[in-house]
Structures are given as C-alpha cells and as structure tokens.
C-alpha positions in Angstrom: -4.9 -16.4 -7.9 -7.2 -14.8 -10.5 -10.3 -16.3 -8.8 -9.2 -14.6 -5.6 -8.5 -11.3 -7.3 -12.0 -11.1 -8.9 -13.3 -10.0 -5.5 -11.3 -6.8 -5.8 -12.6 -6.0 -9.2 -16.2 -6.5 -8.3 -15.5 -4.6 -5.1 -17.0 -7.4 -3.1 -15.6 -7.7 0.4 -13.6 -10.9 1.2 -15.3 -13.3 3.5 -12.5 -13.3 6.1 -11.2 -12.7 9.5 -10.6 -8.9 9.7 -7.4 -7.6 11.2 -6.8 -3.8 11.2 -3.6 -2.0 11.5 -4.6 1.6 11.5 -2.7 4.8 11.7 -6.1 6.4 12.5 -5.6 9.9 11.3 -8.5 11.7 9.6 -9.5 9.1 7.1 -6.0 7.6 6.6 -5.4 4.0 7.4 -3.8 0.8 6.2 -5.8 -2.4 6.8 -4.8 -6.0 6.6 -7.3 -8.8 6.0 -6.5 -12.5 5.8 -8.6 -14.9 3.9 -7.2 -18.4 4.3 -3.6 -18.0 3.1 -4.1 -14.7 1.3 -3.3 -11.5 3.1 -4.8 -8.3 1.6 -3.3 -4.9 2.5 -5.4 -1.9 1.6 -4.2 1.7 1.6 -6.9 4.3 2.3 -6.4 8.0 2.3 -10.0 9.1 2.0 -10.7 11.9 -0.4 -7.2 12.1 -1.8 -7.2 9.0 -4.0 -5.0 7.1 -1.5 -2.1 9.5 -2.0 1.0 8.6 -0.1 2.3 10.7 2.8 5.3 10.3 5.0 3.1 8.9 7.8 1.6 6.3 5.4 5.1 5.4 4.2 6.4 4.8 7.7 3.2 2.8 8.6 3.4 0.8 5.4 7.1 -0.1 6.1 6.2 -1.2 9.7 3.2 -3.3 8.5 5.2 -5.0 5.8 8.0 -5.8 8.1 5.6 -7.3 10.6 3.8 -9.6 8.1 5.9 -12.8 8.7 5.4 -12.5 12.5 1.7 -11.4 12.6 0.5 -13.5 9.6 2.7 -16.6 9.6 0.1 -18.6 7.6 -0.1 -16.1 4.8 1.3 -17.4 1.5 0.6 -14.3 -0.7 0.3 -10.6 0.0 -2.2 -8.7 -2.2 -1.7 -4.9 -2.1 -4.5 -2.6 -3.2 -6.0 0.8 -2.7 -9.4 1.7 -1.3 -12.1 2.9 -3.7 -11.4 3.8 -7.3 -7.7 4.5 -7.0 -4.6 2.3 -6.3 -2.5 5.3 -5.1 -2.3 8.7 -6.6 1.4 9.4 -5.8 2.7 11.6 -3.1 0.4 14.0 -1.2 0.7 17.4 -2.9 0.3 19.3 0.4 3.3 17.3 1.8 5.3 18.0 -1.4 4.4 21.7 -1.1 5.8 21.8 2.5 9.0 20.1 1.2 9.5 23.0 -1.2 10.6 25.1 1.8 13.4 22.7 2.6 16.9 22.7 1.2 17.8 20.6 -1.8 20.1 18.4 0.4 17.3 17.9 2.9 14.8 17.0 0.2 17.2 14.5 -1.4 17.6 12.7 2.0 13.8 12.9 2.7 12.9 11.4 -0.7 15.5 8.6 -0.3 14.0 7.8 3.0 10.4 8.1 1.7 11.0 5.6 -1.2 12.9 3.4 1.2 9.7 2.8 3.1 8.6 0.6 0.2 11.7 -1.7 0.0 10.5 -4.2 2.7 8.2 -5.5 -0.1 11.3 -6.9 -1.7 12.3 -8.8 1.5 9.0 -10.6 2.1 9.4 -14.4 2.0 6.0 -14.6 0.2 4.9 -13.4 -3.3 3.4 -10.0 -3.6 0.7 -9.0 -6.0 -0.5 -5.4 -6.7 -4.2 -5.4 -7.5 -4.3 -2.1 -9.3 -7.8 -0.9 -9.1 -7.3 2.5 -10.6 -4.6 5.2 -11.1 -1.2 4.2 -9.8 0.8 7.5 -10.1 4.3 8.4 -8.9 4.9 6.7 -5.5 1.8 4.6 -6.1 3.4 3.3 -9.4 6.6 2.6 -7.5 4.8 0.6 -4.8 3.2 -1.5 -7.6 6.6 -2.1 -9.2 8.0 -3.4 -5.9 5.4 -6.2 -6.1 6.2 -9.5 -7.9 3.0 -9.5 -10.0 0.7 -6.6 -11.1 -2.9 -7.1 -12.2 -5.1 -4.1 -13.3 -8.8 -3.7 -13.5 -10.9 -2.1 -16.4 
C-alpha cells in the first residue's frame, strides 16, 4: 500500500485507465481513477482548497454508493484532494447563506450534509485517506470515515 501511495506524495499521476465522474461546475469535480485493483477518488474545488459544498457532498455520496457496481475489481479506495489540500472544510460562502436559515433548518441541513459521507462506512473494500495537506472540518470528518489515514510532509 505504501508503494502505491508514494505517487500521491510526489504528485506523479498514476499510470492508469482514467474514469471521470464529474459534477462539472466551475472548477468543481470528483474524479475516479482505477490502477489495477486500486481506485483513487480525488475531490477538486479549484481555488478553494477543495472545500466541501452541498453539491460536492451529494455527488460524493452518489459516487461512493456506485463504487461496487462501477468498479467491481477495485480492492481498495484511496481518497485524496487535488493540489496542496485534502479538504478545507465546508465552503464559507455556503455556510454564510445558511446563516439566514432557522436553527431547526440548519440542524437538519447539517445532519444531511454529514450524512453524505457515511457511505464510506458501507463500502465492502478498505478505504484510505491520502491526506496531502490541510484536512479541516468536513475534510477532517471525511478522513475519519476512512479505515486508514496517511499524511504527507
């Protein structure tokens, strides 16, 4: 496993078949790449240190739930962030919008938001967080849902 993860820390692309699941919205996407039996999921929110939005959360949940069907040969899921950050927590603009909602509505929204990460616990394969930089708030929570966490310098 460590030999495989060294590619992340050198930021060298995997020599692999490239499959993309993209939510294609202004520099935001989640990609999946499979190299042999290792599936790599990368969160990218360009210019915002991969902060998590509700849209990313919903997409993340759908992608994780589809892993057994779309990647039946995968034996490990490696989760990482694009660039120098793993995930910088919730998007501050989204949180600012939430400040106008009622307390009750915010409680329900945040329960749902953090629920987007729980499919990681249901995967039939081990999950590894390749933490390549800050993992703050929701980003930290995503890493904690993984079975193994490895950080870079």
